[in-house]
ZAMARGU-4260 file (C-alpha; in steps of 0.2 Angstrom, whole numbers, plus 5000, padded with zeros to 4 digits):
<rodrens>
0) 4974/5064/5045 | 4971/5054/5029 | 4982/5038/5032 | 4989/5039/5014 | 4996/5057/5018
5) 5007/5051/5033 | 5025/5056/5032 | 5033/5039/5035 | 5031/5025/5022 | 5035/5008/5028
10) 5038/4996/5013 | 5040/4978/5013 | 5054/4971/5002 | 5049/4954/4995 | 5035/4955/4983
15) 5033/4974/4986 | 5049/4982/4980 | 5057/4967/4972 | 5052/4951/4963 | 5063/4939/4974
20) 5054/4923/4970 | 5067/4914/4960 | 5081/4916/4973 | 5070/4912/4988 | 5061/4897/4980
25) 5078/4889/4974 | 5085/4892/4992 | 5069/4883/4999 | 5071/4869/4986 | 5089/4867/4991
30) 5084/4866/5010 | 5070/4854/5007 | 5081/4842/4997 | 5092/4841/5013 | 5077/4834/5021
35) 5073/4821/5008 | 5059/4832/5000 | 5061/4835/4981 | 5050/4849/4974 | 5053/4851/4955
40) 5040/4865/4952 | 5047/4881/4960 | 5029/4889/4958 | 5024/4877/4972 | 5035/4886/4984
45) 5027/4903/4981 | 5018/4903/4998 | 5036/4904/5006 | 5037/4922/4998 | 5033/4935/5011
50) 5031/4927/5028 | 5046/4922/5039 | 5054/4906/5032 | 5054/4897/5049 | 5035/4899/5050
55) 5033/4893/5032 | 5043/4877/5034 | 5033/4872/5050 | 5016/4877/5041 | 5019/4869/5024
60) 5030/4854/5028 | 5025/4850/5046 | 5043/4853/5053 | 5046/4855/5072 | 5054/4872/5077
65) 5071/4864/5078 | 5069/4856/5061 | 5063/4873/5054 | 5078/4882/5061 | 5089/4870/5053
70) 5080/4871/5036 | 5082/4890/5037 | 5101/4888/5040 | 5103/4876/5026 | 5093/4888/5014
75) 5105/4902/5017 | 5119/4890/5010 | 5111/4894/4993 | 5103/4911/4997 | 5118/4921/5003
80) 5130/4917/4988 | 5117/4916/4974 | 5099/4917/4978 | 5100/4934/4986 | 5103/4942/4969
85) 5092/4931/4959 | 5080/4945/4961 | 5074/4961/4952 | 5065/4977/4956 | 5047/4979/4950
90) 5046/4991/4936 | 5042/5009/4942 | 5049/5006/4960 | 5064/5017/4958 | 5054/5031/4951
95) 5041/5029/4965 | 5054/5029/4979 | 5063/5044/4971 | 5046/5054/4970 | 5041/5050/4988
100) 5058/5055/4995 | 5058/5071/4984 | 5041/5075/4991 | 5047/5075/5009 | 5041/5058/5014
105) 5052/5046/5023 | 5054/5029/5016 | 5058/5014/5027 | 5060/4996/5023 | 5051/4985/5036
110) 5054/4967/5031 | 5054/4949/5039 | 5071/4946/5029 | 5086/4947/5040 | 5092/4965/5041
115) 5109/4962/5034 | 5102/4953/5018 | 5089/4968/5016 | 5103/4980/5017 | 5114/4971/5004
120) 5099/4969/4992 | 5094/4988/4993 | 5112/4993/4990 | 5114/4980/4976 | 5099/4988/4967
125) 5104/5006/4971 | 5089/5010/4981 | 5096/5011/4998 | 5099/5030/4996 | 5080/5033/4996
130) 5078/5025/5013 | 5080/5033/5030 | 5080/5016/5039 | 5081/4998/5034 | 5073/4987/5048
135) 5073/4968/5047 | 5073/4953/5057 | 5089/4947/5067 | 5098/4931/5067 | 5097/4929/5086
140) 5078/4929/5086 | 5075/4946/5095 | 5066/4952/5080 | 5057/4939/5069 | 5039/4944/5065
145) 5032/4958/5055 | 5026/4967/5071 | 5043/4965/5079 | 5051/4974/5063 | 5038/4988/5063
150) 5040/4991/5082 | 5059/4992/5080 | 5057/5004/5065 | 5045/5015/5075 | 5057/5015/5090
155) 5072/5019/5079 | 5064/5033/5071 | 5056/5040/5087 | 5039/5041/5080 | 5021/5036/5084
160) 5011/5023/5074 | 4999/5037/5069 | 5014/5045/5058 | 5016/5029/5047 | 5008/5018/5035
165) 5013/5000/5030 | 5014/4995/5012 | 5015/4976/5008 | 5010/4962/4998 | 5004/4948/5010
170) 4992/4947/5025 | 5007/4946/5037 | 5011/4964/5032 | 4993/4970/5036 | 4991/4960/5052
175) 5008/4965/5058 | 5004/4983/5055 | 4988/4982/5064 | 4996/4974/5079 | 5007/4989/5080
180) 4993/5002/5076 | 4997/5006/5058 | 4985/5005/5043 | 4991/4996/5028 | 4990/4997/5010
185) 4991/4980/5001 | 4998/4978/4983 | 4992/4965/4971 | 5008/4963/4961 | 5016/4952/4975
190) 5013/4934/4980 | 4997/4934/4989 | 4985/4920/4984 | 4967/4925/4978 | 4957/4932/4992
195) 4971/4934/5005 | 4972/4953/5004 | 4954/4955/5004 | 4952/4944/5019 | 4966/4954/5028
200) 4955/4970/5026 | 4969/4983/5023 | 4966/5001/5021 | 4968/5000/5002 | 4972/4987/4989
205) 4981/4994/4974 | 4984/4984/4958 | 5000/4992/4951 | 5014/5003/4955 | 5007/5018/4946
210) 4991/5018/4956 | 5001/5017/4972 | 5012/5032/4966 | 4996/5042/4962 | 4988/5037/4979
215) 5003/5042/4989 | 5005/5058/4979 | 4987/5064/4978 | 4985/5072/4995 | 5001/5081/4995
220) 5001/5086/4977 | 4983/5093/4977 | 4983/5102/4994 | 5002/5105/4998 | 5004/5111/5015
225) 4985/5115/5017 | 4981/5097/5024 | 4972/5104/5040 | 4959/5112/5029 | 4957/5096/5019
230) 4956/5085/5034 | 4942/5096/5042 | 4932/5096/5025 | 4934/5077/5022 | 4930/5073/5040
235) 4913/5082/5038 | 4910/5073/5021 | 4914/5056/5029 | 4901/5058/5043 | 4887/5061/5030
240) 4893/5049/5017 | 4893/5034/5029 | 4874/5035/5031 | 4870/5039/5013 | 4883/5028/5004
245) 4873/5012/5000 | 4859/5021/4992 | 4869/5031/4979 | 4886/5023/4977 | 4882/5015/4960
250) 4875/5032/4954 | 4890/5041/4960 | 4901/5030/4949 | 4890/5034/4934 | 4891/5052/4938
255) 4910/5052/4939 | 4911/5044/4922 | 4899/5057/4915 | 4909/5071/4923 | 4925/5064/4916
260) 4918/5065/4898 | 4911/5082/4901 | 4921/5095/4890 | 4916/5109/4901 | 4931/5105/4912
265) 4927/5113/4928 | 4912/5101/4931 | 4923/5086/4927 | 4936/5091/4939 | 4924/5094/4953
270) 4915/5078/4949 | 4931/5068/4949 | 4938/5076/4964 | 4922/5071/4974 | 4923/5053/4968
275) 4941/5053/4973 | 4937/5059/4991 | 4924/5046/4993 | 4935/5032/4987 | 4951/5037/4996
280) 4941/5039/5012 | 4930/5024/5011 | 4938/5012/4999 | 4922/5005/4993 | 4922/4992/4979
285) 4907/5000/4970 | 4917/5016/4967 | 4933/5007/4961 | 4929/5013/4943 | 4927/5031/4948
290) 4942/5030/4959 | 4953/5025/4944 | 4946/5039/4934 | 4950/5052/4947 | 4967/5045/4951
295) 4972/5047/4932 | 4965/5065/4932 | 4977/5079/4932 | 4972/5085/4950 | 4989/5091/4954
300) 4988/5105/4941 | 4973/5113/4951 | 4977/5126/4965 | 4974/5123/4983 | 4960/5136/4983
305) 4951/5128/4969 | 4951/5111/4976 | 4946/5116/4993 | 4932/5125/4985 | 4926/5109/4977
310) 4925/5100/4993 | 4917/5115/5002 | 4904/5115/4988 | 4902/5096/4990 | 4900/5098/5008
315) 4886/5111/5006 | 4877/5100/4993 | 4877/5085/5005 | 4868/5096/5018 | 4853/5098/5006
320) 4851/5082/4996 | 4850/5063/4999 | 4852/5048/4988 | 4852/5049/4969 | 4847/5068/4970
325) 4864/5072/4978 | 4874/5066/4963 | 4863/5076/4951 | 4863/5091/4961 | 4882/5091/4963
330) 4885/5090/4944 | 4873/5104/4941 | 4880/5114/4955 | 4898/5112/4949 | 4894/5119/4932
335) 4896/5137/4940 | 4912/5132/4949
</rodrens>
């Protein structure tokens, strides 16, 4: 099954659902002052956003495990009464969560933040009603890493890793998900420094909430319950695309742009749909432009039969053409669709 169509969506909290930097940075600043370290620029504490605080105190300030534990405890003196709510939802997040829940997906929070804090924050912003489960770290240390939190969520829900996908803003989300056998979608609006997400090699990297919404909605809105047919067709396409991709990826992007401007309509839909299938399956950088075109297209308005026919047509086309000829043949062939 295409990973983005999995039923269970595991969301990170800080940097993914909420912009919590002011409260967390001030809590860290407060704790560091207790250790004689004065950090005036809150932006310098941005690396603390996402990973467990204990790990960050040790990594960035050379604290021993015991000192880091104390620093975390001191930071909560500020965070619990004030910093927790120096925080705001990213624009579009409530609508995203409402849409995924309405579509039958199961939303879960999987965060390194202590679970009671995550529950209070979700309730504060009124998004707790969209989540089946909120899984966070524990004060006693039984759950402290992202992998621990994900493992707990899988167990509590009684599901296998193959039924879920992780959505997060830092490499720790991607790595923790991989440790437990989940693919990950990384979001660029969080706190990751340049190059971190690319190095972590998630399944996808999305630039904004709207793109994430479209990505999550694409499979279900386009094919509805007919995912078995879609999977079979796309698996066949994938096998052929792997060997041909390098030769014609650039031309495919050009063809998708050409198709998008084609007023004939049907050819444009088919060309964009093919570009979508290629990008969503392979996530190649050279098709980023075509992917954005297809994700903005009105694919949900097409019937299941029409779109299955598009992919079947593409599949037949792959059998007879290679390289750049494939793209031209597809555009000619879809004029009769």
